[in-house]
N, C-alpha and C positions, 0 to 999 in steps of 0.2 A: 308198244305192242310186244307181246311175249312170244310170238310165233306159234301159238296154239290155234288149232282150227276153231272156226266160228260157224255155227249152224243157224241158219234163219231161212224162213220160206218167204217166197214172193207169190202173189196171187195170180200173176200173169207175166208174160215175156216183157211187156213194157216196164212193169215194175221191177223185174230182174235187172234190166238195163239201167234204169233210174238208180237203183240201189248201188250199183257199181260206181256210177258217177258221184253219188253222195259220199261213199267211202273215200273215193280219190280226192274230193274237195276237202273232206274233214281231215285226211291224213296224207298230204301231198308228197311226203318223203317215204311213204311205205310202199312195199311191194306186195300187191295182192294177187291171189289166184283164185278164180271163182270156178266153181264146178256144180253142175246140176247132178244131184245124187238120187233124185227121185221125182216122180210127178204124181199128183193127186188133185182131186177136185177141190176148189177153195171151200173153206168152212171146216167143219169137224174132221173130215178125212185128211185135209192138209195139215191141220193142227196136230192130229195124232201121229202123222208121219214125221213131222218135225220133232215132236217129243220122243218118238222111237230113236231117231238118229242121235239126239242129244244124249239120251240114256246110253246107247250103244257106243258113243264116243267117250265115255267115261264121266259124263255129267259136267256141270259147270264147276269152274274153279272159284269157290267162295269160302267164307269162314267154316261152314259146316262140311265142306268138301275141298280142303286145301290142295289135295293132289288130284283134282279133277282134270279131265283131259281136254276140256274145251275152254275157250276164252269168254263164252257167254253164260248167261243165266237161263234156267228154264223158263218158259213163258208164264208159269204160275208163281214166280218168285218176285 
């Protein structure tokens, strides 16, 4: 892990808690901090909010954006 933020949506509180457990199992030695940065209705509204925060965070770090500010890829990639 490179320490860059990772933006991802969860459709409800139960999924948010489950995602944290999944990350902990997949990366047992990592130290994660989870933060709710916004709320929206599941579907298009939630997807658009996620995309907004990904772009605002500097975008994903990938071959076309090597200096991106986030550890994740945009949902459309």
